[in-house]
LOPADO-386756 format. One record per residue (C-alpha): residue number from 1; residue in one letter; x, y, z. Coordinates in Angstrom, 2 decimals. Layout:
% LOPADO-386756
+-----+------+---------+---------+---------+
!  nr ! rest !    east !   north !      up !
+-----+------+---------+---------+---------+
! NUM !    a !       X !       Y !       Z !
...
+-----+------+---------+---------+---------+
***
This chain:
% LOPADO-386756
+-----+------+---------+---------+---------+
!  nr ! rest !    east !   north !      up !
+-----+------+---------+---------+---------+
!   1 !    m !   44.69 !    7.09 !   -8.41 !
!   2 !    r !   40.92 !    7.55 !   -8.45 !
!   3 !    d !   40.46 !    4.33 !   -6.45 !
!   4 !    l !   42.99 !    5.42 !   -3.84 !
!   5 !    a !   41.38 !    8.84 !   -3.49 !
!   6 !    f !   37.93 !    7.30 !   -3.13 !
!   7 !    a !   39.12 !    4.69 !   -0.62 !
!   8 !    a !   40.90 !    7.35 !    1.46 !
!   9 !    t !   37.75 !    9.47 !    1.50 !
!  10 !    l !   35.57 !    6.54 !    2.56 !
!  11 !    v !   37.95 !    5.46 !    5.30 !
!  12 !    s !   37.95 !    9.01 !    6.70 !
!  13 !    l !   34.16 !    9.14 !    6.61 !
!  14 !    l !   33.89 !    5.73 !    8.28 !
!  15 !    a !   36.14 !    6.90 !   11.09 !
!  16 !    l !   33.84 !    9.87 !   11.58 !
!  17 !    a !   30.78 !    7.60 !   11.40 !
!  18 !    a !   32.04 !    5.59 !   14.36 !
!  19 !    a !   31.76 !    8.73 !   16.49 !
!  20 !    r !   28.83 !   10.32 !   14.65 !
!  21 !    p !   26.59 !    7.51 !   13.39 !
!  22 !    f !   24.33 !    9.90 !   11.47 !
!  23 !    v !   27.32 !   10.57 !    9.23 !
!  24 !    g !   27.35 !    6.83 !    8.59 !
!  25 !    v !   23.69 !    6.95 !    7.59 !
!  26 !    l !   24.44 !    9.68 !    5.06 !
!  27 !    v !   27.42 !    7.79 !    3.69 !
!  28 !    w !   25.36 !    4.60 !    3.43 !
!  29 !    c !   22.69 !    6.45 !    1.47 !
!  30 !    w !   25.31 !    8.09 !   -0.76 !
!  31 !    i !   26.85 !    4.73 !   -1.62 !
!  32 !    g !   23.48 !    3.05 !   -2.10 !
!  33 !    f !   21.93 !    5.77 !   -4.27 !
!  34 !    m !   24.82 !    7.21 !   -6.23 !
!  35 !    n !   27.14 !    4.18 !   -6.24 !
!  36 !    p !   30.21 !    6.44 !   -6.47 !
!  37 !    h !   32.53 !    3.44 !   -6.41 !
!  38 !    r !   31.14 !    2.51 !   -9.84 !
!  39 !    e !   32.93 !    5.59 !  -11.14 !
!  40 !    c !   36.26 !    3.99 !  -10.22 !
!  41 !    w !   38.17 !    1.46 !  -12.31 !
!  42 !    g !   40.16 !   -0.70 !   -9.90 !
!  43 !    f !   39.83 !   -2.41 !   -6.53 !
!  44 !    a !   37.31 !    0.14 !   -5.18 !
!  45 !    v !   34.61 !   -1.06 !   -7.58 !
!  46 !    s !   34.16 !   -4.46 !   -5.93 !
!  47 !    m !   34.68 !   -3.46 !   -2.29 !
!  48 !    p !   31.60 !   -3.96 !   -0.04 !
!  49 !    w !   31.47 !   -0.29 !    0.94 !
!  50 !    a !   27.77 !   -0.30 !    1.83 !
!  51 !    m !   28.14 !   -3.23 !    4.24 !
!  52 !    l !   31.24 !   -1.73 !    5.86 !
!  53 !    t !   29.43 !    1.56 !    6.31 !
!  54 !    f !   26.38 !   -0.13 !    7.82 !
!  55 !    l !   28.48 !   -2.11 !   10.32 !
!  56 !    v !   30.48 !    0.94 !   11.38 !
!  57 !    t !   27.26 !    2.94 !   11.76 !
!  58 !    v !   25.70 !    0.26 !   13.96 !
!  59 !    f !   28.88 !    0.25 !   16.06 !
!  60 !    g !   28.63 !    4.02 !   16.36 !
!  61 !    c !   25.02 !    3.77 !   17.49 !
!  62 !    v !   26.10 !    1.47 !   20.32 !
!  63 !    v !   29.07 !    3.47 !   21.61 !
!  64 !    a !   28.20 !    7.06 !   20.66 !
!  65 !    r !   25.78 !    9.27 !   22.54 !
!  66 !    e !   24.39 !   10.90 !   19.44 !
!  67 !    p !   20.59 !   11.44 !   19.56 !
!  68 !    k !   18.69 !    8.47 !   18.15 !
!  69 !    r !   15.22 !    7.11 !   18.61 !
!  70 !    l !   13.51 !    4.35 !   16.66 !
!  71 !    s !   10.48 !    6.01 !   15.15 !
!  72 !    l !    7.50 !    3.68 !   15.46 !
!  73 !    n !    5.24 !    5.03 !   12.76 !
!  74 !    a !    3.19 !    3.31 !   10.08 !
!  75 !    v !    6.05 !    3.36 !    7.55 !
!  76 !    t !    8.69 !    1.80 !    9.79 !
!  77 !    v !    6.34 !   -0.78 !   11.29 !
!  78 !    l !    5.13 !   -1.85 !    7.85 !
!  79 !    l !    8.71 !   -2.04 !    6.56 !
!  80 !    a !    9.52 !   -4.45 !    9.40 !
!  81 !    v !    6.38 !   -6.49 !    8.65 !
!  82 !    f !    7.32 !   -6.54 !    4.98 !
!  83 !    g !   10.72 !   -7.96 !    5.93 !
!  84 !    v !    9.00 !  -10.83 !    7.77 !
!  85 !    c !    6.64 !  -11.45 !    4.85 !
!  86 !    i !    9.34 !  -11.65 !    2.19 !
!  87 !    t !   11.31 !  -14.01 !    4.40 !
!  88 !    l !    8.36 !  -16.39 !    4.59 !
!  89 !    t !    7.64 !  -16.19 !    0.86 !
!  90 !    s !   11.31 !  -16.78 !    0.11 !
!  91 !    i !   11.37 !  -19.91 !    2.25 !
!  92 !    i !    8.52 !  -21.51 !    0.32 !
!  93 !    g !    9.25 !  -19.93 !   -3.07 !
!  94 !    i !    9.86 !  -21.97 !   -6.20 !
!  95 !    t !   12.11 !  -19.61 !   -8.16 !
!  96 !    p !   15.82 !  -20.57 !   -8.43 !
!  97 !    a !   17.18 !  -20.55 !   -4.88 !
!  98 !    e !   20.37 !  -18.63 !   -5.64 !
!  99 !    q !   18.55 !  -15.75 !   -7.32 !
! 100 !    r !   15.77 !  -15.75 !   -4.73 !
! 101 !    w !   18.00 !  -15.57 !   -1.69 !
! 102 !    q !   20.40 !  -13.11 !   -3.28 !
! 103 !    m !   17.53 !  -10.69 !   -3.77 !
! 104 !    w !   16.21 !  -11.43 !   -0.28 !
! 105 !    d !   19.62 !  -10.67 !    1.19 !
! 106 !    r !   19.81 !   -7.34 !   -0.60 !
! 107 !    t !   16.27 !   -6.34 !    0.36 !
! 108 !    i !   16.64 !   -7.28 !    4.03 !
! 109 !    k !   19.83 !   -5.20 !    4.26 !
! 110 !    v !   18.00 !   -2.28 !    2.70 !
! 111 !    l !   15.13 !   -2.61 !    5.19 !
! 112 !    a !   17.56 !   -2.72 !    8.12 !
! 113 !    g !   19.28 !    0.40 !    6.80 !
! 114 !    l !   15.96 !    2.19 !    6.42 !
! 115 !    l !   15.01 !    1.45 !   10.04 !
! 116 !    l !   18.40 !    2.75 !   11.15 !
! 117 !    t !   17.93 !    5.86 !    9.03 !
! 118 !    s !   14.53 !    6.50 !   10.57 !
! 119 !    a !   16.00 !    6.26 !   14.07 !
! 120 !    m !   18.49 !    9.00 !   13.22 !
! 121 !    l !   16.00 !   11.53 !   11.81 !
! 122 !    t !   15.46 !   13.34 !   15.11 !
! 123 !    e !   15.45 !   16.93 !   13.85 !
! 124 !    r !   14.90 !   19.04 !   10.77 !
! 125 !    r !   18.61 !   19.49 !   10.03 !
! 126 !    r !   19.02 !   15.76 !    9.68 !
! 127 !    v !   16.03 !   15.45 !    7.38 !
! 128 !    d !   17.45 !   18.22 !    5.20 !
! 129 !    a !   20.88 !   16.58 !    5.21 !
! 130 !    l !   19.33 !   13.32 !    4.05 !
! 131 !    v !   17.43 !   15.09 !    1.26 !
! 132 !    w !   20.66 !   16.81 !    0.18 !
! 133 !    i !   22.43 !   13.45 !   -0.08 !
! 134 !    m !   19.56 !   12.03 !   -2.11 !
! 135 !    v !   19.56 !   15.01 !   -4.45 !
! 136 !    i !   23.33 !   14.98 !   -4.88 !
! 137 !    s !   23.35 !   11.24 !   -5.52 !
! 138 !    l !   20.90 !   11.27 !   -8.42 !
! 139 !    g !   21.39 !   14.92 !   -9.32 !
! 140 !    f !   24.95 !   14.10 !  -10.31 !
! 141 !    y !   23.64 !   11.86 !  -13.08 !
! 142 !    g !   20.93 !   14.36 !  -13.89 !
! 143 !    v !   23.38 !   17.20 !  -14.50 !
! 144 !    k !   25.87 !   14.90 !  -16.20 !
! 145 !    g !   23.17 !   13.39 !  -18.43 !
! 146 !    g !   21.64 !   16.76 !  -19.23 !
! 147 !    l !   24.96 !   18.22 !  -20.35 !
! 148 !    f !   25.65 !   15.05 !  -22.33 !
! 149 !    t !   22.31 !   15.45 !  -24.11 !
! 150 !    l !   23.03 !   19.08 !  -24.93 !
! 151 !    v !   26.55 !   18.41 !  -26.19 !
! 152 !    t !   25.54 !   15.44 !  -28.36 !
! 153 !    g !   22.33 !   16.97 !  -29.63 !
! 154 !    g !   20.27 !   14.19 !  -28.08 !
! 155 !    k !   21.56 !   11.60 !  -30.54 !
! 156 !    y !   22.73 !    9.18 !  -27.83 !
! 157 !    k !   20.90 !    7.64 !  -24.90 !
! 158 !    v !   21.53 !    8.67 !  -21.30 !
! 159 !    l !   22.22 !    5.66 !  -19.08 !
! 160 !    g !   22.58 !    5.19 !  -15.34 !
! 161 !    p !   25.60 !    3.89 !  -13.41 !
! 162 !    h !   26.60 !    0.34 !  -14.36 !
! 163 !    l !   25.45 !   -2.58 !  -12.17 !
! 164 !    t !   22.95 !   -0.53 !  -10.17 !
! 165 !    m !   19.18 !   -0.40 !   -9.79 !
! 166 !    v !   19.06 !    2.58 !  -12.17 !
! 167 !    a !   21.53 !    1.36 !  -14.80 !
! 168 !    d !   18.79 !    0.91 !  -17.40 !
! 169 !    r !   17.76 !    4.06 !  -19.26 !
! 170 !    n !   14.13 !    3.62 !  -18.26 !
! 171 !    h !   15.04 !    3.26 !  -14.61 !
! 172 !    i !   17.41 !    6.23 !  -14.48 !
! 173 !    a !   14.83 !    8.38 !  -16.28 !
! 174 !    v !   12.09 !    7.69 !  -13.74 !
! 175 !    g !   14.62 !    7.90 !  -10.90 !
! 176 !    l !   15.59 !   11.40 !  -12.03 !
! 177 !    l !   11.94 !   12.44 !  -12.16 !
! 178 !    i !   11.46 !   11.15 !   -8.61 !
! 179 !    a !   14.46 !   13.19 !   -7.44 !
! 180 !    l !   13.38 !   16.33 !   -9.32 !
! 181 !    p !   10.77 !   17.48 !   -6.73 !
! 182 !    l !   13.33 !   17.03 !   -3.94 !
! 183 !    m !   15.62 !   19.43 !   -5.81 !
! 184 !    n !   12.79 !   21.94 !   -5.88 !
! 185 !    y !   12.24 !   21.51 !   -2.13 !
! 186 !    l !   15.87 !   22.41 !   -1.48 !
! 187 !    r !   15.58 !   25.33 !   -3.88 !
! 188 !    l !   12.55 !   26.64 !   -1.98 !
! 189 !    q !   14.46 !   26.37 !    1.31 !
! 190 !    a !   17.75 !   27.79 !   -0.01 !
! 191 !    r !   18.94 !   30.85 !    1.93 !
! 192 !    h !   21.53 !   31.90 !   -0.63 !
! 193 !    r !   20.69 !   32.98 !   -4.14 !
! 194 !    i !   23.63 !   31.10 !   -5.65 !
! 195 !    v !   22.45 !   27.83 !   -4.11 !
! 196 !    g !   18.95 !   28.41 !   -5.43 !
! 197 !    m !   20.23 !   29.19 !   -8.90 !
! 198 !    g !   22.45 !   26.11 !   -8.84 !
! 199 !    l !   19.51 !   23.90 !   -7.93 !
! 200 !    a !   17.37 !   25.50 !  -10.66 !
! 201 !    f !   20.13 !   24.70 !  -13.16 !
! 202 !    a !   20.32 !   21.12 !  -11.87 !
! 203 !    m !   16.56 !   20.76 !  -12.30 !
! 204 !    a !   16.74 !   21.98 !  -15.89 !
! 205 !    m !   19.58 !   19.58 !  -16.71 !
! 206 !    t !   17.70 !   16.74 !  -15.04 !
! 207 !    v !   14.72 !   17.28 !  -17.31 !
! 208 !    f !   17.04 !   17.22 !  -20.34 !
! 209 !    a !   18.64 !   14.04 !  -19.01 !
! 210 !    a !   15.28 !   12.32 !  -18.47 !
! 211 !    i !   14.20 !   13.17 !  -22.00 !
! 212 !    g !   17.67 !   12.27 !  -23.27 !
! 213 !    t !   17.21 !    8.69 !  -22.09 !
! 214 !    q !   14.79 !    8.32 !  -25.02 !
! 215 !    s !   12.55 !    6.34 !  -22.69 !
! 216 !    r !    8.86 !    6.25 !  -23.54 !
! 217 !    s !    8.06 !    5.41 !  -19.92 !
! 218 !    a !    9.90 !    8.56 !  -18.91 !
! 219 !    l !    7.77 !   10.70 !  -21.23 !
! 220 !    i !    4.57 !    9.34 !  -19.67 !
! 221 !    a !    5.96 !    9.83 !  -16.15 !
! 222 !    l !    7.23 !   13.31 !  -17.06 !
! 223 !    t !    3.75 !   14.34 !  -18.20 !
! 224 !    a !    2.21 !   13.21 !  -14.90 !
! 225 !    t !    5.05 !   14.71 !  -12.85 !
! 226 !    v !    4.86 !   18.11 !  -14.50 !
! 227 !    g !    1.08 !   18.20 !  -14.01 !
! 228 !    v !    1.26 !   17.45 !  -10.28 !
! 229 !    f !    4.33 !   19.68 !   -9.95 !
! 230 !    w !    2.27 !   22.57 !  -11.26 !
! 231 !    l !   -0.60 !   21.79 !   -8.88 !
! 232 !    r !    1.81 !   21.72 !   -5.92 !
! 233 !    s !    3.76 !   24.84 !   -6.92 !
! 234 !    r !    3.30 !   28.17 !   -5.15 !
! 235 !    g !    2.88 !   30.55 !   -8.08 !
! 236 !    k !    0.74 !   28.71 !  -10.60 !
! 237 !    i !    1.18 !   31.20 !  -13.46 !
! 238 !    v !    4.93 !   31.74 !  -13.22 !
! 239 !    s !    5.73 !   28.11 !  -12.43 !
! 240 !    g !    3.44 !   26.89 !  -15.20 !
! 241 !    m !    5.12 !   29.10 !  -17.76 !
! 242 !    a !    8.59 !   28.09 !  -16.57 !
! 243 !    m !    7.84 !   24.37 !  -16.67 !
! 244 !    g !    6.11 !   24.66 !  -20.03 !
! 245 !    v !    9.05 !   26.51 !  -21.58 !
! 246 !    l !   11.58 !   24.08 !  -20.10 !
! 247 !    v !    9.83 !   20.90 !  -21.23 !
! 248 !    a !    8.95 !   22.34 !  -24.64 !
! 249 !    s !   12.55 !   23.45 !  -25.15 !
! 250 !    a !   13.91 !   20.05 !  -24.19 !
! 251 !    i !   11.51 !   18.23 !  -26.52 !
! 252 !    a !   12.18 !   20.66 !  -29.39 !
! 253 !    f !   15.91 !   20.11 !  -28.92 !
! 254 !    m !   15.66 !   16.35 !  -29.47 !
! 255 !    p !   16.29 !   14.88 !  -32.94 !
! 256 !    d !   13.64 !   13.39 !  -35.24 !
! 257 !    t !   14.55 !    9.86 !  -34.15 !
! 258 !    w !   13.40 !   10.73 !  -30.63 !
! 259 !    v !   10.08 !   12.03 !  -31.91 !
! 260 !    e !    9.56 !    8.91 !  -34.00 !
! 261 !    r !   10.23 !    6.68 !  -30.99 !
! 262 !    m !    7.83 !    8.62 !  -28.76 !
! 263 !    n !    5.12 !    8.41 !  -31.42 !
! 264 !    t !    5.16 !    4.62 !  -31.10 !
! 265 !    i !    3.31 !    5.06 !  -27.80 !
! 266 !    q !    0.16 !    5.56 !  -29.86 !
! 267 !    t !    0.78 !    2.36 !  -31.82 !
! 268 !    y !    2.07 !    0.18 !  -29.00 !
! 269 !    e !    0.37 !   -2.92 !  -30.43 !
! 270 !    q !    2.81 !   -2.76 !  -33.35 !
! 271 !    d !    5.89 !   -2.43 !  -31.13 !
! 272 !    a !    7.67 !   -5.63 !  -30.04 !
! 273 !    s !    9.02 !   -4.09 !  -26.83 !
! 274 !    a !    5.62 !   -2.81 !  -25.70 !
! 275 !    m !    3.89 !   -6.08 !  -26.53 !
! 276 !    g !    6.63 !   -7.96 !  -24.71 !
! 277 !    r !    5.74 !   -6.05 !  -21.55 !
! 278 !    i !    2.07 !   -6.77 !  -21.94 !
! 279 !    t !    2.68 !  -10.50 !  -22.36 !
! 280 !    i !    4.94 !  -10.66 !  -19.29 !
! 281 !    w !    2.24 !   -8.82 !  -17.33 !
! 282 !    m !   -0.11 !  -11.61 !  -18.33 !
! 283 !    a !    2.41 !  -14.13 !  -17.03 !
! 284 !    a !    2.72 !  -12.24 !  -13.73 !
! 285 !    l !   -1.06 !  -12.23 !  -13.32 !
! 286 !    a !   -1.19 !  -15.94 !  -14.10 !
! 287 !    l !    1.48 !  -16.65 !  -11.46 !
! 288 !    t !   -0.49 !  -14.59 !   -8.94 !
! 289 !    q !   -3.66 !  -16.52 !   -9.69 !
! 290 !    a !   -1.80 !  -19.81 !   -9.32 !
! 291 !    h !   -0.10 !  -18.78 !   -6.04 !
! 292 !    p !   -2.29 !  -16.01 !   -4.57 !
! 293 !    l !   -1.16 !  -16.31 !   -0.94 !
! 294 !    t !    2.60 !  -16.67 !   -1.21 !
! 295 !    g !    3.61 !  -15.89 !   -4.79 !
! 296 !    v !    6.58 !  -17.83 !   -6.17 !
! 297 !    g !    9.48 !  -15.88 !   -4.67 !
! 298 !    f !   11.76 !  -13.08 !   -5.83 !
! 299 !    n !   12.43 !  -12.75 !   -9.58 !
! 300 !    a !    9.24 !  -14.59 !  -10.45 !
! 301 !    t !    9.06 !  -13.67 !  -14.11 !
! 302 !    y !   12.83 !  -13.95 !  -14.69 !
! 303 !    s !   12.82 !  -17.75 !  -14.59 !
! 304 !    q !   11.63 !  -19.50 !  -17.74 !
! 305 !    g !   10.95 !  -22.67 !  -15.77 !
! 306 !    v !    8.61 !  -20.80 !  -13.42 !
! 307 !    v !    6.88 !  -18.91 !  -16.22 !
! 308 !    n !    6.37 !  -22.18 !  -18.09 !
! 309 !    t !    4.25 !  -23.53 !  -15.23 !
! 310 !    v !    1.46 !  -21.09 !  -16.15 !
! 311 !    t !    2.22 !  -19.56 !  -19.56 !
! 312 !    p !    4.72 !  -21.71 !  -21.49 !
! 313 !    h !    4.25 !  -19.60 !  -24.62 !
! 314 !    i !    5.62 !  -16.44 !  -22.93 !
! 315 !    t !    9.36 !  -15.73 !  -22.73 !
! 316 !    a !   10.68 !  -14.95 !  -19.23 !
! 317 !    r !   11.91 !  -11.40 !  -18.67 !
! 318 !    a !   11.70 !   -8.52 !  -16.21 !
! 319 !    t !    8.16 !   -7.78 !  -15.06 !
! 320 !    h !    8.34 !   -4.06 !  -15.90 !
! 321 !    n !    5.57 !   -3.24 !  -13.44 !
! 322 !    i !    6.02 !   -2.57 !   -9.72 !
! 323 !    w !    2.51 !   -3.70 !   -8.82 !
! 324 !    l !    2.53 !   -6.98 !  -10.71 !
! 325 !    e !    6.12 !   -7.72 !   -9.73 !
! 326 !    v !    5.31 !   -7.77 !   -6.01 !
! 327 !    l !    2.11 !   -9.74 !   -6.60 !
! 328 !    a !    3.89 !  -12.45 !   -8.59 !
! 329 !    d !    6.89 !  -12.52 !   -6.25 !
! 330 !    h !    5.08 !  -12.64 !   -2.90 !
! 331 !    g !    1.33 !  -13.00 !   -3.35 !
! 332 !    v !   -1.61 !  -10.82 !   -2.36 !
! 333 !    p !   -1.05 !  -10.52 !    1.46 !
! 334 !    t !    2.55 !   -9.32 !    1.09 !
! 335 !    f !    1.52 !   -7.05 !   -1.78 !
! 336 !    l !   -1.03 !   -5.39 !    0.52 !
! 337 !    v !    1.73 !   -4.77 !    3.08 !
! 338 !    w !    3.97 !   -3.32 !    0.37 !
! 339 !    l !    1.14 !   -1.14 !   -0.90 !
! 340 !    s !    0.37 !    0.01 !    2.64 !
! 341 !    i !    3.93 !    1.29 !    2.99 !
! 342 !    f !    3.33 !    3.48 !   -0.04 !
! 343 !    l !   -0.11 !    4.61 !    1.14 !
! 344 !    s !    1.26 !    5.40 !    4.61 !
! 345 !    g !    3.71 !    7.82 !    3.04 !
! 346 !    v !    0.85 !    9.41 !    1.09 !
! 347 !    w !   -1.26 !    9.67 !    4.24 !
! 348 !    y !    1.56 !   11.26 !    6.28 !
! 349 !    s !    2.25 !   13.77 !    3.52 !
! 350 !    l !   -1.42 !   14.80 !    3.47 !
! 351 !    r !   -1.46 !   15.19 !    7.24 !
! 352 !    i !    1.70 !   17.28 !    7.21 !
! 353 !    v !    0.21 !   19.60 !    4.60 !
! 354 !    r !   -2.94 !   20.02 !    6.65 !
! 355 !    e !   -1.20 !   20.50 !   10.01 !
! 356 !    a !    1.63 !   22.76 !    8.81 !
! 357 !    r !   -0.35 !   24.88 !    6.36 !
! 358 !    d !   -0.82 !   27.94 !    8.62 !
! 359 !    r !    2.36 !   27.56 !   10.67 !
! 360 !    p !    5.30 !   29.54 !    9.23 !
! 361 !    e !    7.80 !   27.73 !   11.46 !
! 362 !    l !    6.75 !   24.46 !    9.81 !
! 363 !    g !    6.87 !   25.81 !    6.26 !
! 364 !    w !    9.79 !   23.52 !    5.49 !
! 365 !    a !    7.71 !   20.44 !    6.34 !
! 366 !    y !    4.82 !   21.77 !    4.26 !
! 367 !    d !    7.07 !   22.17 !    1.22 !
! 368 !    l !    8.72 !   18.79 !    1.72 !
! 369 !    a !    5.36 !   17.02 !    1.99 !
! 370 !    r !    4.00 !   18.65 !   -1.16 !
! 371 !    m !    7.13 !   17.92 !   -3.17 !
! 372 !    s !    7.24 !   14.34 !   -1.90 !
! 373 !    q !    3.72 !   13.90 !   -3.27 !
! 374 !    v !    5.07 !   14.78 !   -6.72 !
! 375 !    s !    7.80 !   12.15 !   -6.26 !
! 376 !    m !    5.16 !    9.60 !   -5.31 !
! 377 !    v !    3.20 !   10.30 !   -8.48 !
! 378 !    a !    6.36 !    9.96 !  -10.57 !
! 379 !    y !    7.10 !    6.62 !   -8.93 !
! 380 !    a !    3.54 !    5.30 !   -9.27 !
! 381 !    v !    3.22 !    6.28 !  -12.94 !
! 382 !    g !    6.77 !    5.50 !  -14.05 !
! 383 !    g !    6.89 !    2.34 !  -11.96 !
! 384 !    s !    3.89 !    0.98 !  -13.82 !
! 385 !    f !    6.30 !    0.29 !  -16.68 !
! 386 !    l !    9.44 !   -0.60 !  -14.69 !
! 387 !    s !   10.80 !   -3.11 !  -12.17 !
! 388 !    l !   11.57 !   -0.77 !   -9.27 !
! 389 !    s !    9.45 !   -2.43 !   -6.58 !
! 390 !    y !   12.27 !   -2.69 !   -4.04 !
! 391 !    w !   14.15 !    0.54 !   -4.74 !
! 392 !    d !   15.55 !    1.95 !   -1.50 !
! 393 !    f !   15.67 !    5.54 !   -2.81 !
! 394 !    f !   11.89 !    5.76 !   -2.93 !
! 395 !    w !   11.48 !    3.96 !    0.37 !
! 396 !    t !   13.83 !    6.53 !    1.92 !
! 397 !    i !   11.47 !    9.31 !    0.82 !
! 398 !    l !    8.65 !    7.53 !    2.67 !
! 399 !    v !   10.84 !    7.10 !    5.77 !
! 400 !    a !   11.75 !   10.81 !    5.68 !
! 401 !    i !    8.07 !   11.77 !    5.39 !
! 402 !    g !    7.16 !    9.51 !    8.32 !
! 403 !    a !    9.90 !   11.07 !   10.45 !
! 404 !    t !    8.88 !   14.58 !    9.36 !
! 405 !    h !    5.32 !   13.90 !   10.46 !
! 406 !    g !    6.66 !   12.96 !   13.88 !
! 407 !    l !    8.66 !   16.21 !   14.05 !
! 408 !    v !    5.61 !   18.23 !   13.03 !
! 409 !    a !    3.45 !   16.54 !   15.66 !
! 410 !    r !    6.08 !   17.18 !   18.33 !
! 411 !    a !    6.44 !   20.82 !   17.32 !
! 412 !    i !    2.68 !   21.32 !   17.53 !
! 413 !    r !    2.55 !   19.70 !   20.99 !
! 414 !    e !    5.42 !   21.84 !   22.25 !
! 415 !    g !    3.83 !   24.92 !   20.74 !
! 416 !    a !    0.57 !   24.16 !   22.48 !
! 417 !    r !    2.34 !   23.84 !   25.85 !
! 418 !    a !    4.20 !   27.09 !   25.29 !
! 419 !    a !    1.11 !   28.98 !   24.05 !
! 420 !    p !    0.01 !   32.08 !   26.04 !
! 421 !    l !   -2.51 !   31.47 !   28.80 !
! 422 !    t !   -6.13 !   32.10 !   28.01 !
! 423 !    w !   -8.03 !   34.96 !   29.72 !
! 424 !    r !   -9.78 !   32.43 !   31.95 !
! 425 !    a !   -6.58 !   30.94 !   33.37 !
! 426 !    r !   -4.54 !   34.14 !   33.67 !
! 427 !    p !   -6.26 !   35.67 !   36.80 !
! 428 !    a !   -5.93 !   32.43 !   38.73 !
! 429 !    m !   -2.23 !   32.20 !   37.90 !
! 430 !    q !   -1.71 !   35.83 !   38.93 !
! 431 !    a !   -3.47 !   35.22 !   42.26 !
! 432 !    a !   -1.32 !   32.15 !   42.91 !
! 433 !    a !    1.83 !   34.13 !   42.19 !
! 434 !    a !    0.76 !   36.94 !   44.56 !
! 435 !    e !    0.05 !   34.39 !   47.30 !
! 436 !    r !    3.49 !   32.85 !   46.90 !
! 437 !    a !    5.05 !   36.30 !   47.12 !
+-----+------+---------+---------+---------+
***
């Protein structure tokens, strides 16, 4: 029954997407981020919903007259360049072909979807709609995980949806922390008190869920996120007290086993899991040094045969580091392109803050830019211990920031054209009008 209900809902949305392709973009993001079909049990689980949605959306873009414009900004251009780079490194890679091209296929589809998404972000309402979908997609697991932690007393680990990028507890924890600032952006923009209170509740549950994953990486990322969150908040005293009480309450709620596990951060050299990450980082660096220009292809450190070419004494496993993963997979030039995508998002967010600071009509963009900066910090810190280099959720934040910068620039230009005439120009215009009369 659940599969039939989900399939009926998707078919209805796809029909709407054919006429309104932006709906297709939202559905594509919902499927990609939340993976709602993973909550089913039958035929709906294995259906290629994301591909169907993408194809229908492209069809809608061709036949529908809905506003769309490919935004040529630093983020979108670099995403396209990155797609070319990973294609070249995949062609000459030495990792197992099946794994390499499977990951290439997934990443190229994500990049195509991101470019399509960028083309559809032509106004503020669409940016907000996209942020809502992102928040709902991960916020569902945040609220669900937070309630699970409260009900079970924190004795069990919170996990992400099965067979997804955030299935692992470490990944879902950092993913929730990345989504947390977006929840706050929507709370700041909420016009109804009930909506604001609901988002505040979701934020509280998300913090409990992140801590409930019992992930040490999440604790480190949470510390950095809360610090930047406080710096980017409006009322430093009130927000600081609220965040301090929330985090302290969540930590105090956890059992002694959680505290013992977090304490191992200080003695990482005695922990097998932590040392395993350090050794695989050494393997990733060795692969980069051996293949600095092209890397070895996707999933570099997953193949024992590839790892053996440089460090035969190290067991192959996930890289657990976004920076080293891209370096080992694709080499230094492609890594610089990947890093530039990230830095472009940072740069646009800083420009938005500067340009929208004293403009009340652009307050929404100001808040979104500041909260996105918190998400970027959560990704950079948490990603230093995880393999989330090609996660489309974070890339979508960068695309949204790039599009928002374009909207801010357009609003400023239009405002300048509509600004009142200066005292120098006004007499001349009045004389011209009298002459015409």
